[in-house]
Steps between C-alpha positions, in 0.01 A plus 500: 500500500652825392467810718446839349759762604364767724465836336692773675286805572581810307670771701287803562609795291696757688349845516694759314744699706395850569762759488507717808359840429540808710147586625501862394121526529498370855789721607322799350187407696698477822655840439152648431352346816799608707474856372128508564552373860770763554277782376219372725711473816717814473220747590424310820874484582539876447194565709650320799840668440364853477278443803825462700649828374461855632254713306768712330677192358194329348509705179882514477669465159642244450247312716602305808486124437576372851327532835558800724473546877182710521254213509410555869496877456255476207279264698484756783423776250217287362354451847527874571335591166204273583475605868621152600203336321699334217492156656133537588430594139698199386279284722185668358608413144590144600174454687285624210692309233502175701129513579418592142706207371367239741133594457531526122661158471236343722184643342625494141619140522175401667290668230725361225460151640121539503490625141735222380361195679127567571198530273223729620227709341624827347865398525583617146319832540662570840849422369432715193399789724823465694697515176312808388596685819862460396431741212418786739799732540611516865507879482124508454449327836696749710215740571235228571745320724570819693129574543427151623790502745418850624116515506398138543774319690668799662845342455682795350845534655526133605704221338183300429425727206802356313473123552127425545371607155747281308447174693316331210609672180402393149856445376584267790182296458560466127863400546417239763213356302707458185788339685279255696320394182829417331686349799238308703298215349145463629569127564736607780227700668255210460754260655540733798120510547488119492758495776267704716665842472277803541486765234702751700738218595553427130578864444750515787670161469480421126458820305730744681811276496461444128461866403799641689665640184200716409453597864857626505449690173183669613645556848804685364291714262256589784770573755702724268187686389386558854849588623537769230143632527564873516180621336271290721666615822481862381130482406401319822680770705757290681686824564555476874849404614365194683299372199720612208654239271854507359409639156328805655781546751761480225323769307486721809871481593600586140310826526221399261511530123743792507755315718546812714765461770520125448757311707610238249680293759178460701303454178719217372492341845120488482524364144713218637245438773231487235683262265631244753167313551448478126847354445439243774162410353644440151791306645272243665217495250684525165506131423127455569422816300690371199325162527163674518571725201626215280238239594306385201764626257616139429243232437569130561 
């Protein structure tokens, strides 16, 4: 009996060698990103540097690029210019911005969850009405808001006038509803109901942990908007030293629009005091914000 010789398998073809190429496009991109980062960071660096300089050296030519020894002196000048209310005004801004952010996130996410996961009569009309309110210019609402706060609620001059009206805003509800529809399947909610979870328990234990990116995005937008709310504080007459917020106080120590007799050392020190919370917020929330902004951009 003759045996057939075994056929040797053919060797797999080798891939062609690629010649190493210098990634000019990638290097150019790195240079562009590095330059953009430098241009973004240098104003903040100069702000901290000039806040540590005496007033006569802030506008020196060529400019000072390293820290001086007048940091404590400028802080004392800032406290004197605000009648020692600067830290209280910092707390007022932090209090208003924090309450505005927390209440907005709670009510907007709750309403967005209801519009995304529940079916009820008039749902489409009600959501459409909410979207229509987004077309109203905010400037148009200044006078009605003042009249309601002054004549109906009698809250003029109190911090409640700044954080209560925006607790459930149309933009936040729309943003939450759209994200929940795209990120949470209804089968997950049904499974939680079968496990015996209450509706509010589903919201707290299932929905909130899964929508952290959009919560961070809306939270940052709300906090920054409330923190920088100069017009609202001016209209609602938060003009007393004990109730004033940092934007109003900053305008006062600069001498108003004409910058009459402005102490730029004290002014830059208050600018530093104003910017620090925002830098800390972006430092801790940047990753979640990027995730929230890019969610849905890539489909599986």
